[in-house]
N, CA, C and O atoms as a Tripos MOL2 file, in Angstrom:
@<TRIPOS>MOLECULE
protein
  272   271    68     0     0
PROTEIN
NO_CHARGES

@<TRIPOS>ATOM
      1 N          -9.1300  -12.1790   24.5110 N.3       1 MET1
      2 CA         -9.9730  -12.5460   23.3950 C.3       1 MET1
      3 C          -9.6560  -11.6300   22.2270 C.2       1 MET1
      4 O          -9.4830  -10.4250   22.4070 O.2       1 MET1
      5 N          -9.5790  -12.1960   21.0290 N.am      2 SER2
      6 CA         -9.2690  -11.4270   19.8270 C.3       2 SER2
      7 C         -10.3030  -11.6950   18.7480 C.2       2 SER2
      8 O         -10.9310  -12.7540   18.7150 O.2       2 SER2
      9 N         -10.4670  -10.7200   17.8680 N.am      3 VAL3
     10 CA        -11.3710  -10.8490   16.7340 C.3       3 VAL3
     11 C         -10.5810  -10.5160   15.4760 C.2       3 VAL3
     12 O          -9.8070   -9.5600   15.4540 O.2       3 VAL3
     13 N         -10.7830  -11.3120   14.4290 N.am      4 TYR4
     14 CA        -10.0770  -11.1140   13.1760 C.3       4 TYR4
     15 C         -11.0680  -10.9820   12.0300 C.2       4 TYR4
     16 O         -12.1110  -11.6350   12.0210 O.2       4 TYR4
     17 N         -10.7380  -10.1450   11.0770 N.am      5 LYS5
     18 CA        -11.5360   -9.9990    9.8690 C.3       5 LYS5
     19 C         -10.7480  -10.6340    8.7310 C.2       5 LYS5
     20 O          -9.5210  -10.5470    8.6990 O.2       5 LYS5
     21 N         -11.4490  -11.2730    7.7990 N.am      6 ILE6
     22 CA        -10.8130  -11.8970    6.6450 C.3       6 ILE6
     23 C         -11.3020  -11.1940    5.3850 C.2       6 ILE6
     24 O         -12.5030  -11.0230    5.1760 O.2       6 ILE6
     25 N         -10.3470  -10.7910    4.5530 N.am      7 ILE7
     26 CA        -10.6740  -10.1690    3.2780 C.3       7 ILE7
     27 C         -10.0010  -10.9450    2.1520 C.2       7 ILE7
     28 O          -9.0610  -11.7060    2.3830 O.2       7 ILE7
     29 N         -10.4850  -10.7470    0.9460 N.am      8 GLU8
     30 CA         -9.9060  -11.3990   -0.2210 C.3       8 GLU8
     31 C          -9.1390  -10.3570   -1.0340 C.2       8 GLU8
     32 O          -9.6420   -9.2640   -1.2930 O.2       8 GLU8
     33 N          -7.9210  -10.7080   -1.4310 N.am      9 LEU9
     34 CA         -7.0790   -9.8420   -2.2390 C.3       9 LEU9
     35 C          -6.6460  -10.5860   -3.4910 C.2       9 LEU9
     36 O          -6.5340  -11.8120   -3.4830 O.2       9 LEU9
     37 N          -6.4040   -9.8490   -4.5620 N.am     10 VAL10
     38 CA         -5.8280  -10.4200   -5.7750 C.3      10 VAL10
     39 C          -4.6310   -9.5640   -6.1610 C.2      10 VAL10
     40 O          -4.7550   -8.3590   -6.3810 O.2      10 VAL10
     41 N          -3.4780  -10.2030   -6.2380 N.am     11 GLY11
     42 CA         -2.2620   -9.5090   -6.6660 C.3      11 GLY11
     43 C          -1.8430   -9.9930   -8.0340 C.2      11 GLY11
     44 O          -2.1300  -11.1280   -8.4140 O.2      11 GLY11
     45 N          -1.1600   -9.1300   -8.7820 N.am     12 THR12
     46 CA         -0.6900   -9.5110  -10.1150 C.3      12 THR12
     47 C           0.7970   -9.2070  -10.2620 C.2      12 THR12
     48 O           1.3520   -8.3570   -9.5660 O.2      12 THR12
     49 N           1.4190   -9.9270  -11.1870 N.am     13 SER13
     50 CA          2.8360   -9.7230  -11.4830 C.3      13 SER13
     51 C           3.1300  -10.2140  -12.8910 C.2      13 SER13
     52 O           2.4840  -11.1410  -13.3800 O.2      13 SER13
     53 N           4.0940   -9.5990  -13.5330 N.am     14 LYS14
     54 CA          4.5640  -10.0840  -14.8330 C.3      14 LYS14
     55 C           5.4990  -11.2740  -14.6690 C.2      14 LYS14
     56 O           5.7280  -12.0200  -15.6210 O.2      14 LYS14
     57 N           6.0480  -11.4600  -13.4520 N.am     15 ASP15
     58 CA          7.1350  -12.4120  -13.2550 C.3      15 ASP15
     59 C           6.7640  -13.7410  -12.6110 C.2      15 ASP15
     60 O           7.2370  -14.7860  -13.0560 O.2      15 ASP15
     61 N           5.9160  -13.7290  -11.5570 N.am     16 SER16
     62 CA          5.6530  -14.9860  -10.8420 C.3      16 SER16
     63 C           4.4380  -14.8670   -9.9330 C.2      16 SER16
     64 O           3.9800  -13.7700   -9.6150 O.2      16 SER16
     65 N           3.9260  -16.0320   -9.5220 N.am     17 TRP17
     66 CA          2.8390  -16.0550   -8.5450 C.3      17 TRP17
     67 C           3.3210  -15.5270   -7.1950 C.2      17 TRP17
     68 O           2.5820  -14.8410   -6.4900 O.2      17 TRP17
     69 N           4.5550  -15.8490   -6.8440 N.am     18 GLU18
     70 CA          5.0970  -15.3690   -5.5770 C.3      18 GLU18
     71 C           5.1310  -13.8390   -5.5460 C.2      18 GLU18
     72 O           4.7480  -13.2270   -4.5490 O.2      18 GLU18
     73 N           5.5820  -13.2350   -6.6250 N.am     19 ASP19
     74 CA          5.6020  -11.7730   -6.6890 C.3      19 ASP19
     75 C           4.1890  -11.1890   -6.6740 C.2      19 ASP19
     76 O           3.9650  -10.1100   -6.1250 O.2      19 ASP19
     77 N           3.2390  -11.9020   -7.2780 N.am     20 ALA20
     78 CA          1.8470  -11.4420   -7.2560 C.3      20 ALA20
     79 C           1.3150  -11.4170   -5.8270 C.2      20 ALA20
     80 O           0.6540  -10.4590   -5.4250 O.2      20 ALA20
     81 N           1.6010  -12.4620   -5.0620 N.am     21 ALA21
     82 CA          1.1620  -12.5190   -3.6630 C.3      21 ALA21
     83 C           1.8470  -11.4270   -2.8350 C.2      21 ALA21
     84 O           1.2050  -10.7640   -2.0200 O.2      21 ALA21
     85 N           3.1400  -11.2450   -3.0460 N.am     22 LYS22
     86 CA          3.8720  -10.2030   -2.3230 C.3      22 LYS22
     87 C           3.3080   -8.8230   -2.6340 C.2      22 LYS22
     88 O           3.1960   -7.9780   -1.7460 O.2      22 LYS22
     89 N           2.9550   -8.5990   -3.8840 N.am     23 SER23
     90 CA          2.3870   -7.3160   -4.2920 C.3      23 SER23
     91 C           1.0840   -7.0290   -3.5570 C.2      23 SER23
     92 O           0.8790   -5.9240   -3.0550 O.2      23 SER23
     93 N           0.2060   -8.0250   -3.4940 N.am     24 ALA24
     94 CA         -1.0730   -7.8500   -2.7970 C.3      24 ALA24
     95 C          -0.8520   -7.5430   -1.3180 C.2      24 ALA24
     96 O          -1.4970   -6.6580   -0.7570 O.2      24 ALA24
     97 N           0.0570   -8.2760   -0.6950 N.am     25 LEU25
     98 CA          0.2880   -8.0860    0.7430 C.3      25 LEU25
     99 C           0.9800   -6.7710    1.0570 C.2      25 LEU25
    100 O           0.6470   -6.1190    2.0470 O.2      25 LEU25
    101 N           1.9390   -6.3730    0.2280 N.am     26 SER26
    102 CA          2.6290   -5.1120    0.5170 C.3      26 SER26
    103 C           1.6950   -3.9200    0.3280 C.2      26 SER26
    104 O           1.7930   -2.9320    1.0560 O.2      26 SER26
    105 N           0.7980   -4.0060   -0.6370 N.am     27 THR27
    106 CA         -0.1770   -2.9340   -0.8280 C.3      27 THR27
    107 C          -1.1620   -2.8920    0.3290 C.2      27 THR27
    108 O          -1.4800   -1.8150    0.8340 O.2      27 THR27
    109 N          -1.6510   -4.0590    0.7560 N.am     28 ALA28
    110 CA         -2.6010   -4.1130    1.8730 C.3      28 ALA28
    111 C          -1.9640   -3.5950    3.1580 C.2      28 ALA28
    112 O          -2.6270   -2.9340    3.9580 O.2      28 ALA28
    113 N          -0.7010   -3.8870    3.3570 N.am     29 ALA29
    114 CA         -0.0120   -3.4790    4.5890 C.3      29 ALA29
    115 C           0.1160   -1.9630    4.7190 C.2      29 ALA29
    116 O           0.3600   -1.4580    5.8140 O.2      29 ALA29
    117 N          -0.0450   -1.2380    3.6220 N.am     30 LYS30
    118 CA          0.0270    0.2250    3.6750 C.3      30 LYS30
    119 C          -1.1830    0.8370    4.3800 C.2      30 LYS30
    120 O          -1.0920    1.9150    4.9680 O.2      30 LYS30
    121 N          -2.3220    0.1320    4.3130 N.am     31 SER31
    122 CA         -3.5280    0.7100    4.9220 C.3      31 SER31
    123 C          -4.1420   -0.1580    6.0240 C.2      31 SER31
    124 O          -5.0040    0.3170    6.7630 O.2      31 SER31
    125 N          -3.7210   -1.4020    6.1470 N.am     32 LEU32
    126 CA         -4.2530   -2.2890    7.1830 C.3      32 LEU32
    127 C          -3.1590   -2.5960    8.2010 C.2      32 LEU32
    128 O          -2.0000   -2.8070    7.8430 O.2      32 LEU32
    129 N          -3.5410   -2.6160    9.4560 N.am     33 LYS33
    130 CA         -2.5940   -2.9250   10.5330 C.3      33 LYS33
    131 C          -2.8720   -4.3250   11.0660 C.2      33 LYS33
    132 O          -3.9680   -4.8630   10.9060 O.2      33 LYS33
    133 N          -1.8760   -4.8930   11.6920 N.am     34 ASP34
    134 CA         -1.9820   -6.2020   12.3520 C.3      34 ASP34
    135 C          -2.3810   -7.3220   11.3930 C.2      34 ASP34
    136 O          -3.2090   -8.1660   11.7350 O.2      34 ASP34
    137 N          -1.7840   -7.3330   10.1740 N.am     35 LEU35
    138 CA         -2.0090   -8.4720    9.2760 C.3      35 LEU35
    139 C          -1.4700   -9.7180    9.9580 C.2      35 LEU35
    140 O          -0.3820   -9.6900   10.5340 O.2      35 LEU35
    141 N          -2.2240  -10.8140    9.8960 N.am     36 ARG36
    142 CA         -1.8400  -12.0110   10.6420 C.3      36 ARG36
    143 C          -1.5080  -13.2020    9.7620 C.2      36 ARG36
    144 O          -0.4090  -13.7490    9.8470 O.2      36 ARG36
    145 N          -2.4460  -13.6100    8.9170 N.am     37 VAL37
    146 CA         -2.2780  -14.8260    8.1160 C.3      37 VAL37
    147 C          -2.7530  -14.5390    6.7010 C.2      37 VAL37
    148 O          -3.7570  -13.8580    6.4940 O.2      37 VAL37
    149 N          -2.0150  -15.0680    5.7290 N.am     38 ALA38
    150 CA         -2.4420  -14.9920    4.3370 C.3      38 ALA38
    151 C          -2.4500  -16.4060    3.7690 C.2      38 ALA38
    152 O          -1.4640  -17.1350    3.8650 O.2      38 ALA38
    153 N          -3.5670  -16.7740    3.1820 N.am     39 GLU39
    154 CA         -3.7070  -18.0950    2.5840 C.3      39 GLU39
    155 C          -3.9530  -17.9260    1.0870 C.2      39 GLU39
    156 O          -4.9230  -17.2860    0.6810 O.2      39 GLU39
    157 N          -3.0740  -18.5010    0.2700 N.am     40 VAL40
    158 CA         -3.2720  -18.4570   -1.1710 C.3      40 VAL40
    159 C          -4.4000  -19.4250   -1.5090 C.2      40 VAL40
    160 O          -4.3080  -20.6180   -1.2220 O.2      40 VAL40
    161 N          -5.4610  -18.9100   -2.1170 N.am     41 THR41
    162 CA         -6.6270  -19.7410   -2.4150 C.3      41 THR41
    163 C          -6.7390  -20.1090   -3.8890 C.2      41 THR41
    164 O          -7.4140  -21.0750   -4.2430 O.2      41 THR41
    165 N          -6.0730  -19.3350   -4.7500 N.am     42 LYS42
    166 CA         -6.1620  -19.6270   -6.1810 C.3      42 LYS42
    167 C          -4.9950  -18.9760   -6.9030 C.2      42 LYS42
    168 O          -4.6120  -17.8460   -6.6010 O.2      42 LYS42
    169 N          -4.4370  -19.7000   -7.8560 N.am     43 LEU43
    170 CA         -3.4010  -19.1830   -8.7370 C.3      43 LEU43
    171 C          -3.8970  -19.3190  -10.1660 C.2      43 LEU43
    172 O          -4.4090  -20.3690  -10.5550 O.2      43 LEU43
    173 N          -3.7450  -18.2530  -10.9520 N.am     44 ASP44
    174 CA         -4.0900  -18.3540  -12.3700 C.3      44 ASP44
    175 C          -3.2220  -17.3960  -13.1660 C.2      44 ASP44
    176 O          -2.4150  -16.6590  -12.6000 O.2      44 ASP44
    177 N          -3.3920  -17.4100  -14.4790 N.am     45 VAL45
    178 CA         -2.6190  -16.5340  -15.3550 C.3      45 VAL45
    179 C          -3.5520  -15.8480  -16.3360 C.2      45 VAL45
    180 O          -4.6210  -16.3590  -16.6680 O.2      45 VAL45
    181 N          -3.1270  -14.6930  -16.7870 N.am     46 VAL46
    182 CA         -3.8080  -13.9720  -17.8600 C.3      46 VAL46
    183 C          -2.9640  -14.1650  -19.1080 C.2      46 VAL46
    184 O          -1.7490  -13.9670  -19.0830 O.2      46 VAL46
    185 N          -3.6080  -14.5510  -20.1950 N.am     47 LEU47
    186 CA         -2.8830  -14.8120  -21.4340 C.3      47 LEU47
    187 C          -2.9980  -13.6250  -22.3820 C.2      47 LEU47
    188 O          -4.0050  -12.9160  -22.3940 O.2      47 LEU47
    189 N          -1.9390  -13.4180  -23.1830 N.am     48 ASN48
    190 CA         -2.0130  -12.3630  -24.1930 C.3      48 ASN48
    191 C          -2.6520  -12.9270  -25.4660 C.2      48 ASN48
    192 O          -3.0830  -14.0790  -25.4960 O.2      48 ASN48
    193 N          -2.7060  -12.1080  -26.5060 N.am     49 GLU49
    194 CA         -3.3890  -12.5070  -27.7360 C.3      49 GLU49
    195 C          -2.7290  -13.6880  -28.4540 C.2      49 GLU49
    196 O          -3.3640  -14.3320  -29.2890 O.2      49 GLU49
    197 N          -1.4650  -13.9770  -28.1390 N.am     50 THR50
    198 CA         -0.7930  -15.1230  -28.7640 C.3      50 THR50
    199 C          -0.8030  -16.3630  -27.8770 C.2      50 THR50
    200 O          -0.2250  -17.3910  -28.2320 O.2      50 THR50
    201 N          -1.4610  -16.2650  -26.7220 N.am     51 GLY51
    202 CA         -1.5630  -17.4140  -25.8310 C.3      51 GLY51
    203 C          -0.4260  -17.5440  -24.8380 C.2      51 GLY51
    204 O          -0.3510  -18.5390  -24.1170 O.2      51 GLY51
    205 N           0.4540  -16.5690  -24.7840 N.am     52 LYS52
    206 CA          1.5560  -16.5970  -23.8170 C.3      52 LYS52
    207 C           1.1240  -15.9000  -22.5250 C.2      52 LYS52
    208 O           0.2070  -15.0790  -22.5210 O.2      52 LYS52
    209 N           1.7990  -16.2430  -21.4450 N.am     53 ILE53
    210 CA          1.4570  -15.6580  -20.1430 C.3      53 ILE53
    211 C           1.8010  -14.1740  -20.1230 C.2      53 ILE53
    212 O           2.9440  -13.7820  -20.3620 O.2      53 ILE53
    213 N           0.7940  -13.3590  -19.8340 N.am     54 ALA54
    214 CA          0.9910  -11.9210  -19.7160 C.3      54 ALA54
    215 C           1.1050  -11.4970  -18.2520 C.2      54 ALA54
    216 O           1.8960  -10.6100  -17.9290 O.2      54 ALA54
    217 N           0.3260  -12.1180  -17.3610 N.am     55 ARG55
    218 CA          0.3100  -11.7900  -15.9370 C.3      55 ARG55
    219 C           0.0480  -13.0370  -15.1140 C.2      55 ARG55
    220 O          -0.7370  -13.9020  -15.5010 O.2      55 ARG55
    221 N           0.7140  -13.1140  -13.9810 N.am     56 PHE56
    222 CA          0.4160  -14.1250  -12.9720 C.3      56 PHE56
    223 C          -0.5140  -13.4640  -11.9660 C.2      56 PHE56
    224 O          -0.3280  -12.2990  -11.6150 O.2      56 PHE56
    225 N          -1.5170  -14.2080  -11.5000 N.am     57 ARG57
    226 CA         -2.4380  -13.6780  -10.4910 C.3      57 ARG57
    227 C          -2.5080  -14.6380   -9.3110 C.2      57 ARG57
    228 O          -2.5750  -15.8550   -9.4830 O.2      57 ARG57
    229 N          -2.4920  -14.0710   -8.1180 N.am     58 ALA58
    230 CA         -2.6260  -14.8450   -6.8850 C.3      58 ALA58
    231 C          -3.7870  -14.2760   -6.0820 C.2      58 ALA58
    232 O          -3.8170  -13.0830   -5.7780 O.2      58 ALA58
    233 N          -4.7400  -15.1350   -5.7420 N.am     59 LYS59
    234 CA         -5.8700  -14.7310   -4.8950 C.3      59 LYS59
    235 C          -5.5620  -15.2100   -3.4860 C.2      59 LYS59
    236 O          -5.1880  -16.3650   -3.2830 O.2      59 LYS59
    237 N          -5.7230  -14.3060   -2.4980 N.am     60 LEU60
    238 CA         -5.3980  -14.6200   -1.1130 C.3      60 LEU60
    239 C          -6.5350  -14.2420   -0.1800 C.2      60 LEU60
    240 O          -7.2170  -13.2400   -0.3940 O.2      60 LEU60
    241 N          -6.7350  -15.0400    0.8470 N.am     61 ASP61
    242 CA         -7.5630  -14.6630    1.9920 C.3      61 ASP61
    243 C          -6.5900  -14.1680    3.0560 C.2      61 ASP61
    244 O          -5.6640  -14.8810    3.4430 O.2      61 ASP61
    245 N          -6.8040  -12.9520    3.5190 N.am     62 VAL62
    246 CA         -5.8780  -12.3240    4.4650 C.3      62 VAL62
    247 C          -6.6640  -11.9350    5.7230 C.2      62 VAL62
    248 O          -7.7440  -11.3500    5.6440 O.2      62 VAL62
    249 N          -6.0980  -12.2720    6.8750 N.am     63 SER63
    250 CA         -6.7650  -11.8990    8.1270 C.3      63 SER63
    251 C          -5.9580  -10.8100    8.8290 C.2      63 SER63
    252 O          -4.7320  -10.7520    8.7400 O.2      63 SER63
    253 N          -6.6890   -9.9590    9.5220 N.am     64 PHE64
    254 CA         -6.0690   -8.9430   10.3480 C.3      64 PHE64
    255 C          -6.8870   -8.7580   11.6160 C.2      64 PHE64
    256 O          -8.0970   -8.9810   11.6420 O.2      64 PHE64
    257 N          -6.1980   -8.3480   12.6520 N.am     65 LYS65
    258 CA         -6.8330   -8.1970   13.9470 C.3      65 LYS65
    259 C          -7.7080   -6.9510   13.9530 C.2      65 LYS65
    260 O          -7.2840   -5.8790   13.5200 O.2      65 LYS65
    261 N          -8.9320   -7.1040   14.4470 N.am     66 VAL66
    262 CA         -9.8500   -5.9880   14.5850 C.3      66 VAL66
    263 C          -9.6080   -5.3520   15.9420 C.2      66 VAL66
    264 O          -9.6190   -6.0270   16.9710 O.2      66 VAL66
    265 N          -9.3950   -4.0720   15.9310 N.am     67 ARG67
    266 CA         -9.1470   -3.3530   17.1880 C.3      67 ARG67
    267 C         -10.4620   -3.0200   17.8440 C.2      67 ARG67
    268 O         -11.3870   -2.5260   17.1990 O.2      67 ARG67
    269 N         -10.5400   -3.2920   19.1180 N.am     68 THR68
    270 CA        -11.7700   -3.0140   19.8590 C.3      68 THR68
    271 C         -11.5990   -1.8550   20.8020 C.2      68 THR68
    272 O         -12.5400   -1.4860   21.5050 O.2      68 THR68
@<TRIPOS>BOND
     1     1     2 1
     2     2     3 1
     3     3     4 2
     4     3     5 am
     5     5     6 1
     6     6     7 1
     7     7     8 2
     8     7     9 am
     9     9    10 1
    10    10    11 1
    11    11    12 2
    12    11    13 am
    13    13    14 1
    14    14    15 1
    15    15    16 2
    16    15    17 am
    17    17    18 1
    18    18    19 1
    19    19    20 2
    20    19    21 am
    21    21    22 1
    22    22    23 1
    23    23    24 2
    24    23    25 am
    25    25    26 1
    26    26    27 1
    27    27    28 2
    28    27    29 am
    29    29    30 1
    30    30    31 1
    31    31    32 2
    32    31    33 am
    33    33    34 1
    34    34    35 1
    35    35    36 2
    36    35    37 am
    37    37    38 1
    38    38    39 1
    39    39    40 2
    40    39    41 am
    41    41    42 1
    42    42    43 1
    43    43    44 2
    44    43    45 am
    45    45    46 1
    46    46    47 1
    47    47    48 2
    48    47    49 am
    49    49    50 1
    50    50    51 1
    51    51    52 2
    52    51    53 am
    53    53    54 1
    54    54    55 1
    55    55    56 2
    56    55    57 am
    57    57    58 1
    58    58    59 1
    59    59    60 2
    60    59    61 am
    61    61    62 1
    62    62    63 1
    63    63    64 2
    64    63    65 am
    65    65    66 1
    66    66    67 1
    67    67    68 2
    68    67    69 am
    69    69    70 1
    70    70    71 1
    71    71    72 2
    72    71    73 am
    73    73    74 1
    74    74    75 1
    75    75    76 2
    76    75    77 am
    77    77    78 1
    78    78    79 1
    79    79    80 2
    80    79    81 am
    81    81    82 1
    82    82    83 1
    83    83    84 2
    84    83    85 am
    85    85    86 1
    86    86    87 1
    87    87    88 2
    88    87    89 am
    89    89    90 1
    90    90    91 1
    91    91    92 2
    92    91    93 am
    93    93    94 1
    94    94    95 1
    95    95    96 2
    96    95    97 am
    97    97    98 1
    98    98    99 1
    99    99   100 2
   100    99   101 am
   101   101   102 1
   102   102   103 1
   103   103   104 2
   104   103   105 am
   105   105   106 1
   106   106   107 1
   107   107   108 2
   108   107   109 am
   109   109   110 1
   110   110   111 1
   111   111   112 2
   112   111   113 am
   113   113   114 1
   114   114   115 1
   115   115   116 2
   116   115   117 am
   117   117   118 1
   118   118   119 1
   119   119   120 2
   120   119   121 am
   121   121   122 1
   122   122   123 1
   123   123   124 2
   124   123   125 am
   125   125   126 1
   126   126   127 1
   127   127   128 2
   128   127   129 am
   129   129   130 1
   130   130   131 1
   131   131   132 2
   132   131   133 am
   133   133   134 1
   134   134   135 1
   135   135   136 2
   136   135   137 am
   137   137   138 1
   138   138   139 1
   139   139   140 2
   140   139   141 am
   141   141   142 1
   142   142   143 1
   143   143   144 2
   144   143   145 am
   145   145   146 1
   146   146   147 1
   147   147   148 2
   148   147   149 am
   149   149   150 1
   150   150   151 1
   151   151   152 2
   152   151   153 am
   153   153   154 1
   154   154   155 1
   155   155   156 2
   156   155   157 am
   157   157   158 1
   158   158   159 1
   159   159   160 2
   160   159   161 am
   161   161   162 1
   162   162   163 1
   163   163   164 2
   164   163   165 am
   165   165   166 1
   166   166   167 1
   167   167   168 2
   168   167   169 am
   169   169   170 1
   170   170   171 1
   171   171   172 2
   172   171   173 am
   173   173   174 1
   174   174   175 1
   175   175   176 2
   176   175   177 am
   177   177   178 1
   178   178   179 1
   179   179   180 2
   180   179   181 am
   181   181   182 1
   182   182   183 1
   183   183   184 2
   184   183   185 am
   185   185   186 1
   186   186   187 1
   187   187   188 2
   188   187   189 am
   189   189   190 1
   190   190   191 1
   191   191   192 2
   192   191   193 am
   193   193   194 1
   194   194   195 1
   195   195   196 2
   196   195   197 am
   197   197   198 1
   198   198   199 1
   199   199   200 2
   200   199   201 am
   201   201   202 1
   202   202   203 1
   203   203   204 2
   204   203   205 am
   205   205   206 1
   206   206   207 1
   207   207   208 2
   208   207   209 am
   209   209   210 1
   210   210   211 1
   211   211   212 2
   212   211   213 am
   213   213   214 1
   214   214   215 1
   215   215   216 2
   216   215   217 am
   217   217   218 1
   218   218   219 1
   219   219   220 2
   220   219   221 am
   221   221   222 1
   222   222   223 1
   223   223   224 2
   224   223   225 am
   225   225   226 1
   226   226   227 1
   227   227   228 2
   228   227   229 am
   229   229   230 1
   230   230   231 1
   231   231   232 2
   232   231   233 am
   233   233   234 1
   234   234   235 1
   235   235   236 2
   236   235   237 am
   237   237   238 1
   238   238   239 1
   239   239   240 2
   240   239   241 am
   241   241   242 1
   242   242   243 1
   243   243   244 2
   244   243   245 am
   245   245   246 1
   246   246   247 1
   247   247   248 2
   248   247   249 am
   249   249   250 1
   250   250   251 1
   251   251   252 2
   252   251   253 am
   253   253   254 1
   254   254   255 1
   255   255   256 2
   256   255   257 am
   257   257   258 1
   258   258   259 1
   259   259   260 2
   260   259   261 am
   261   261   262 1
   262   262   263 1
   263   263   264 2
   264   263   265 am
   265   265   266 1
   266   266   267 1
   267   267   268 2
   268   267   269 am
   269   269   270 1
   270   270   271 1
   271   271   272 2
@<TRIPOS>SUBSTRUCTURE
     1 MET1         2 RESIDUE 1 A MET
     2 SER2         6 RESIDUE 1 A SER
     3 VAL3        10 RESIDUE 1 A VAL
     4 TYR4        14 RESIDUE 1 A TYR
     5 LYS5        18 RESIDUE 1 A LYS
     6 ILE6        22 RESIDUE 1 A ILE
     7 ILE7        26 RESIDUE 1 A ILE
     8 GLU8        30 RESIDUE 1 A GLU
     9 LEU9        34 RESIDUE 1 A LEU
    10 VAL10       38 RESIDUE 1 A VAL
    11 GLY11       42 RESIDUE 1 A GLY
    12 THR12       46 RESIDUE 1 A THR
    13 SER13       50 RESIDUE 1 A SER
    14 LYS14       54 RESIDUE 1 A LYS
    15 ASP15       58 RESIDUE 1 A ASP
    16 SER16       62 RESIDUE 1 A SER
    17 TRP17       66 RESIDUE 1 A TRP
    18 GLU18       70 RESIDUE 1 A GLU
    19 ASP19       74 RESIDUE 1 A ASP
    20 ALA20       78 RESIDUE 1 A ALA
    21 ALA21       82 RESIDUE 1 A ALA
    22 LYS22       86 RESIDUE 1 A LYS
    23 SER23       90 RESIDUE 1 A SER
    24 ALA24       94 RESIDUE 1 A ALA
    25 LEU25       98 RESIDUE 1 A LEU
    26 SER26      102 RESIDUE 1 A SER
    27 THR27      106 RESIDUE 1 A THR
    28 ALA28      110 RESIDUE 1 A ALA
    29 ALA29      114 RESIDUE 1 A ALA
    30 LYS30      118 RESIDUE 1 A LYS
    31 SER31      122 RESIDUE 1 A SER
    32 LEU32      126 RESIDUE 1 A LEU
    33 LYS33      130 RESIDUE 1 A LYS
    34 ASP34      134 RESIDUE 1 A ASP
    35 LEU35      138 RESIDUE 1 A LEU
    36 ARG36      142 RESIDUE 1 A ARG
    37 VAL37      146 RESIDUE 1 A VAL
    38 ALA38      150 RESIDUE 1 A ALA
    39 GLU39      154 RESIDUE 1 A GLU
    40 VAL40      158 RESIDUE 1 A VAL
    41 THR41      162 RESIDUE 1 A THR
    42 LYS42      166 RESIDUE 1 A LYS
    43 LEU43      170 RESIDUE 1 A LEU
    44 ASP44      174 RESIDUE 1 A ASP
    45 VAL45      178 RESIDUE 1 A VAL
    46 VAL46      182 RESIDUE 1 A VAL
    47 LEU47      186 RESIDUE 1 A LEU
    48 ASN48      190 RESIDUE 1 A ASN
    49 GLU49      194 RESIDUE 1 A GLU
    50 THR50      198 RESIDUE 1 A THR
    51 GLY51      202 RESIDUE 1 A GLY
    52 LYS52      206 RESIDUE 1 A LYS
    53 ILE53      210 RESIDUE 1 A ILE
    54 ALA54      214 RESIDUE 1 A ALA
    55 ARG55      218 RESIDUE 1 A ARG
    56 PHE56      222 RESIDUE 1 A PHE
    57 ARG57      226 RESIDUE 1 A ARG
    58 ALA58      230 RESIDUE 1 A ALA
    59 LYS59      234 RESIDUE 1 A LYS
    60 LEU60      238 RESIDUE 1 A LEU
    61 ASP61      242 RESIDUE 1 A ASP
    62 VAL62      246 RESIDUE 1 A VAL
    63 SER63      250 RESIDUE 1 A SER
    64 PHE64      254 RESIDUE 1 A PHE
    65 LYS65      258 RESIDUE 1 A LYS
    66 VAL66      262 RESIDUE 1 A VAL
    67 ARG67      266 RESIDUE 1 A ARG
    68 THR68      270 RESIDUE 1 A THR
């Protein structure tokens, strides 16, 4: 029997949504063990003062195994 916890992460990137998601996961992996599944739940962008894309943002639900 296993138990998993789900947390929400938001990653950002100047280049792409994919890089934003990778950024969130690589940072989380530094302090969380047994990451299992990541589901992208929302993609959006931050615009600069001229209306151009300044940052890509990816929101993810990430699960990891809880150690008992």
